[in-house]
N, C-alpha and C positions, 0 to 999 in steps of 0.2 A: 629915943627910940616910942615911946608912947606918943609926943605929938606928929611922928612922921607919922604913925598910925593914922591916928587923930584924923592926919591930914589927906591922907589916903581915902577913909570914910566918907568926909567931906565931900570931894570931891565926887565920887561916883554916885553922892547922894545928888550932888549939882550937873550929873554929864545926861545930857536932852536925849542921851544913843537910845532908839526906843529897845534895844536889846536889855539897858536897865532898866527903863523903865517894866519891862515884861519881866523883870527881874523881883524888883520891888511888888509889883502886883501878882506875884506869885505866878506868874506865866512864861512858856518857854520861849526863847525869843524865835524868830522868827528864821526858818529854815532856808537857803538859797535854791531852788528845783536843779539840780544837777543837769547838764546840760542832756539833748538830745541823744538817744543810739542814733547807731550809723543807719540801723535797717529805718529808722523815725525819720531822719532826714533826707534818704530816699521816697520814702513816700512823701512827705510834703514834696519832693521834685515831681511828683505824677501831679499832685493840685494846682503846678505853674504853668501858666496858657503854652499854649503850644509852639510859639515863634521861639520862647525863654528856655523851652527845652531841650527845641532844637541849638540853642545856644551854645547849654551846657553840657561838657561833654559825661555822661551813664556812668554815674560809680558802679564798679564792678560786681556782680551781684553772687554770691555763693549759693551753695548747693541747698535746696529745701526753699531758701526764701519766697515771700507770697507776691506774684506777683501785681506788678501796680493794677492802681484801680483801671485805669484805663484800658489796660492788656488786657484784665480778667477775659475769661473764656463761659459766654453765655450758656446758660441750662438749657438744651435743646429738650422738643418738644418731645414727650412722648405719648405710648396707648395709656386709656385710661386704667388699666390694671396693669403697674407696671411692677416691676421684682425690685426688692428691699425698701429701704427707709430712706427719707432726707428731712432733712431741717434746714432751718436758712442760715445755719451756722457755718452751713457747710459753704456760705458763700467766700465766707474770707475776712477774717478780725480786718479793722484799721486801726487797731493802737500798735502800742507797738512794745516791745520786749516788757520792760516797764509797765505796760498798760497803760500808756500817757495816752490819751485824746488828741491825734492833731484835726485842726476843724478852725476855717477861717483866719489863720494864719496865728492861732492860739492853741497850746497848749493845759488838755485840764487832764490835771492828776488825779489817779485811780481814788476810789473814794472821795469825790469829792461834787458837788456842783457847780452848775455858769451861766454866767446871761449872757452871750454876746451878741452882735448885730450884722447884720446882713444888709450891704449898702446894694440896693437889687437896680436900681436906677436913680432919675433923678426928675423933679419938677418943674416946672414951668421956671424956675425960679434960678434954675441953675444946682441946685443945692440936694445932695443925696439924703436919699428918704430912705432912714436906717430901719429896719425891719430887727424886733428883739428873736431872739432864737435860743430857747431854752437848753440847756445837756445836763445831763445827769450821770455823771463815773463812774463806774464801781468798783467795787476791790478787787475781782477779780474776773478775768479774761472771758470771752464772752463773747457774742452778736452784736452788733448796733441794731437796733431798732430807732425806724424815722416814723413821726409821726409831722403830719400838714396836714391846715386847715385853711378857711378862709381864701382857698383859689378865688373861687368867687366869694365877692363880697361882701354879700346879703346872706350869706349862710354864716350863722353864729353858734349852734351849737357845736359841730367841732371847734369852734375854738374856746369852751369849758369842757371840755372832754380835753383837749390836753392841757390846760391850767388844772386838771384834778388828778389827772396822771402824771404831768409832772413835779407835783408836788406832794403828794404821796409815795411816789418814790424813793427809797432811802438808799443815798450813796454808800453807805458800810456792808447793806446787805445785797447789791443787786450784783450780779454777775453779769458783763456787756455794757455794753452804755443803753443808752435813749436819747435824741434827739427831735424835739418838739416845735414845730414851725406856729405858733401860733394866726398867725394873721400873716397867710402868704402874700395875696392881694392888700397889700396896706391903702394903695390911693382910692380901691373899689371901696371900700370896708368905712374911709372916712367920708363917703359920700352915700351910704348905705346903698351901696349898686353893685349889682352882681360883675359889671364888667370893668376895666380901667378907660381912662380919662377916654381915651381913642374911640371909645364903645368895643374893643375887641374883647372875645374873650379868651381868658389865658389858657385856662384852657384845652387849647386845640392850637397848640404852640410848640409845645414839648417837642423833641427837647431841647427846643431854638438854633437860635443864629444871632454869634456876635453882630451880624453885622445888618441884621435884618431889623424886622419892625419894632416899635418897643416893647409889641408885648411878645416876640421872640426875643428879643436880649434878656427880658427878663426870665425868663423860662429858662434861656440859657446858662444866668448866672447859679439862680436856684440848683439847676440839674448836676452844674458842675462844681459849685463847690459846697452843694451839702448834700444831694441826693446818690450822689455815686461815692459817698463816705459809707453808704449804710449797708448795709446786708438784708433787710427785711423794709417795707414801705405797708402803713396805712395812710389813705388818703381821708380825710376827712367831706363828707359833704352833706346838703342838705335836698328834699326836694325842688323844685326853679318852677318860676313863672306860679307863687302861690299853688303848689301842690303839697304833699306831704307825702313823706312814704314808710312803711314800717319798716323800723331797725333792721338793714337786712347787709350782707355784701354781697356787693358787685365783685366778679369773676372770671380770667377766663380759665376755663374745667379744660384746657388742654394743657397744661402746664400740669406735670406731676406736685412741683413746691409749690403751687399756687394751692390746688387742690386739698394741701397737705395744711398750707397757711390756715385754712374759710375750715377744714376739723378743728385746730386747736383753738377759736373761741368759743367754743358750749355750744350751747342752745340759741344758733342764731342762724336767723335763713339765709338761703344764698342762691344766686342767681345769677346762672351763666350769663356771661356778658362778653364779646367780643368790642373791646374797646376800641371807641373811635380813634380816627388818624388825629395825633396834636395832643391827647392827653398825656396828664401825665401815665397814668396807670400803664399806658402800655407802652412809655417810650421807656420805660423802667423796667418794666417785665421783657423789655427787650435786648437789654442790656444787661441781662439774668439776674437783677433784681425783683424777689417774688413781691408783688404787687398785687392788695386787694382796695378797695372803694367801701367803706362805712357810709351808710345810707343812714341818714336818723332825722324825721322829722319835715319842719319845715321853712323857709326861709324868712327872717327877719324878728325872727322870733326866739328864745332862748327858753327850750321844752324840759323840766328837772326832770321827767320821766326816761324822754327817749335821749338825755345825756345818761343820767344813770346807765343803761342799758348798755350806750357805747362803751362807758367804762368799763363793765362788766365783764363784757369781751376781750377789752383790751388789756386787762391783766389776766383773766385765762389765758390767753397768747403766751403773753408774759413769761405766766407760770408752765403753758407747758410745754415754753423753749429751756428752762431750767434757769433762766433770769430771774428771778425770786419764784419764795416759797410763800408759796398763801391758800389759804383753805380756800377753794371753789363749791360752792351748793351746785349739786348735782339739779340739771336744766332739763326738761324738754328737749330732744333731739329736733330741730325742723327741717322740714323737708332740704332737698337739692331741687330747686328747678331750672329747668332746660331751657324754658320755653316759656315766654309769656305774652302779652296782648293789649294794647290800650284799646278802650272800649269810650267811642268817640261821641257828640253827643250831633241829634240831626237837627239841631232847630236851636232859633237864638232864643234868650232868655233868661231869664231865673236858674239856678242849678241850687238845688237844695237834695245832698246824697243821702240817702236812707240806710246807708249801710257805714262798717267801722272799719280802720285797718284793723286787716289781719283775719278779716270772717270770710269763713269758707260759702263759698254762692254754687249755686248750679246753672248749668245754662236754663237761660228765659226765666231766671231771683230778676228782681225788680234793683237794679240800684241807685236812680234817682230821678225826680224828673226837671223840666223844666217850663217853667212858663211866664206867657206873655206880660210883662208886666200890661201892656196897652190892653191887649184882648181878652184877657184870664183864662184865656187857651192852656192846657198842659201837655205837656207830651211823655210819655216814660222813655226810661233808658235803659232797657236789656243786657242782663249777659250773655255776650254772644257764646259763651264757654265756661263751664266749672273748673273750678279752682278756689286761689284765695287772694284776697284784694293785699294787693304790696304796698299800690299807690292811688293816690286821690288827689281829687283838686278841692279845695276846700269851696265852702256856699259862697257864688260869685256870680255875675252877669259875663255870661259866655256869648261865644258866634259857632254857627254851625263849624263843625270840623273842629272843636274844642276837645284835645284828649282829658277825659275826665275820670276814668276806673283802668288801673293796670290791674291783671289777673295774671299770677302765677300758675302758668298747670303743673299741674304734678303729673310724673311719665314715670317708666321702670326703671333709664336708666337715660344716658345720649343719645340722641334719636340717630339713628342710620345714617341719614344722610351727613350729621355733623363728625361721625366715625369715616366715611367713607373720602369728603371733602375738604378734611384737615391735614395740612402736612407735617406729622409729626414726625422727620425728622428733621424739621427747623425751627432757629428761633424767632427766624424774622418774619413779620405774616406779607413781605413788601409793602408794594403803593409806594408813590411819589410823596413827599413833605408836604404840609400844607402850604399854602399860597395865602400871602394879603387876604384877599378877596376872593372868597371861593365863588366861581361861576354855579348859576344855573340857568335852568330851563325854565322857559315863561310855562307863569302856573304853577310849577313844579317845585315843594320845599327843597331848599337845600340839606347834604347831611349832615351839612354842620347845625342845619335848627331841627334833623332830626335826634341830633346828636342830643340835644341839647331839651327837648322831653323828655329820651331816654334816661339821660343821666347816665353817660355810658363814660364814666369820669375816670 
């Protein structure tokens, strides 16, 4: 009897199975996760391509089951002063009954974090380009917030914001889930370029087209596989073309849930901006996912102070939605700017600014100088109206017509023209999808170029 017991102990000691190793190390053996629930399988089915969904017979729905992601009802536009409250949670959770998050063909159990990969496109060698996707799924049920950065590959501040947020959020203390895509335009990022290798602006092709141009296909893949899984979206950007922006939110304030989302960021300036056709912000908002753009700093640089302000605002949003419990210091409320304008240089030369970001100016104040490096002739740039400097060009050589300073204009509320022309009862703003090569009148800037300068992302 004793020899048999000794033999059993010896066999257990020699057993190389993970369970026995874990027991010897004082750990619990790995637990095989249970199979996904029925409604999780149904959710996964909605993420299939349309052709596969048509070939697969739909599962019978039970009363009270949430609608699939591609059948969600968009939130309609409402007047500026609506009745009742709404939060991003109203868009509907993307988790199963056990709070397991389904994303990119993977299951992320509650109370865990994961690093996934999103294969958006192929490079010229025919090899897929894998883009990292960070996920934190909380222990408790709640909304899904998505963070996207570097849609323009030269905008670095947003990448660092995503890193800080995703690694500071604790899964066991989170309600809901946070999905972070730190580098959407990986090809542009590797080249230090704003654009894709074919010189297209990725942020002009959403929601995308699976059979369109390279930009349209990448946009479609991101939108269908990730964005539609979210209840709210924060798209992170910086200024463009050697311009810098005061940390601020760009938002279409005609949408009630978007307005409430901006208020949750705390003391951050808000600029009303109807997004350009083809931008991620516009496509997501029209799909019923409240979306804002967080602008901070300038491209091709990592600016710690701007990054910190953005991270503080994102955590204020998470806290206001009950996703995290975090003490937020009270900040001075910032105004909402319903109007703004660019002040342009009338002469070519070397631009030197004499104002700083966030500074209050009055009409007629000197904003900067443009000096001819050959003749030494100096020309002054004056503020055309009073307001606050929301964006400005860094000191550089400029040409006549260069947009140098963006002035936000404070008003008592939305202008009457905005209230009179907005179609409050509709979610979609209309318009044709963007073409691969936008047409332009000779000598006139295209809408896409204007949108680049305005950064209406």
